[in-house]
N, C-alpha and C positions, 0 to 999 in steps of 0.2 A: 858719892859724884865727882865727875871730873872738874877741876878747877877753869874757868872758863879764862878766854887766852882777855889780850884790854884790846878793846874796840869790835870781839863780834858781839857784842849787843845792837852798835851804832848798825854791823852791817847785815844782820836779824832783819830789824826795823827795816833796813832799805829793803832790802829784799822784801818785805811785807809790804812796803809802800808800793814796789812796781808790782804785785803781782794783782793789789788792787786796783793800782792802775789800769791796769793791765785786763781785771777784770769789768771795770767800768768800757773799757777801750770794748772789750769781747759782747757784751752785754746792748753796745749802743748800735754793731757790726748788727750784729743779727736782731735790732727792732729791725734798721732801715731793709734786712734780706726780707722779713715776714713784712714790712708794710709792699716790699717791692712786689713779691711771690702774692700777696693779697689784689694786688693792685692788675698784673699779670692775667692771674685768676680772674679779677674781674670785667677786664673786658672784652674776653670769647664770650660771655654768659653776657653780658648786653649786645652786642654783636647779634647772637644766636638765639636774644629773646626779639629784637629786629627786625632776621632774615624770620622768622616765626611769625611774628604779623605782616611782613610782606607774600607771604609764602600762605599763608589763612586767607587773607582780603584777596591773594591771586584765584585762590580753590575757590572761592567765594563767588567772584567774576565767571569762574569757568561752568561753577555747575548754572549759575543764572542763563549762557549763554548757550547748551544743552540745551534744558528745558525750554528755552524760545523756539531751538531748531526740532527739539519734542515734538512741539506744539505744531509749529510749520509743518510739519512731517506728517504730521497725524492729520491734519485739516486735508493733503493734499494725497491722501494715501485714500479719503472719506470722496473726494469731489472723485477721485482716478476711477474709485468702485463705485460710484453713484454713475459716472459716465458709460461702466462695459455694462452695467445692468441696463441701463436704456439701450445700448450694443446689442444685447441679446437679445433682449424683449424686441426691439422692431427687425432684426432678424429672425426671430420668429414668427415676429408677423405678415413680412415679406415671403416666409415658409410658404405658410397658412393658405397668403392669396392666391399662391401662383399654382396652376393647375397638377396635378401627381402627374409625377414620369411614366409611374404607373399603368394611369388608364390609356 
């Protein structure tokens, strides 16, 4: 085993102490980066959930409006069908009352 030079123990202890401080500092930096990353991931997630809620409510409102329009359109078609049926009946009655052109 080679002989140790004087002061080499202190130098080794100093290096180990610096490495320990550096490791603790790195660990704290990693923790800060991890928390920051988690926050950056969480914020858009919350925003997406909020947008999804608003979009869902808007879709429900539009669906209800469409259902109201469908019912109104259906009602108007039935009224129009009834008027057409009356007109056809009236035309048929008018034609039966008029003398035939062949006679």
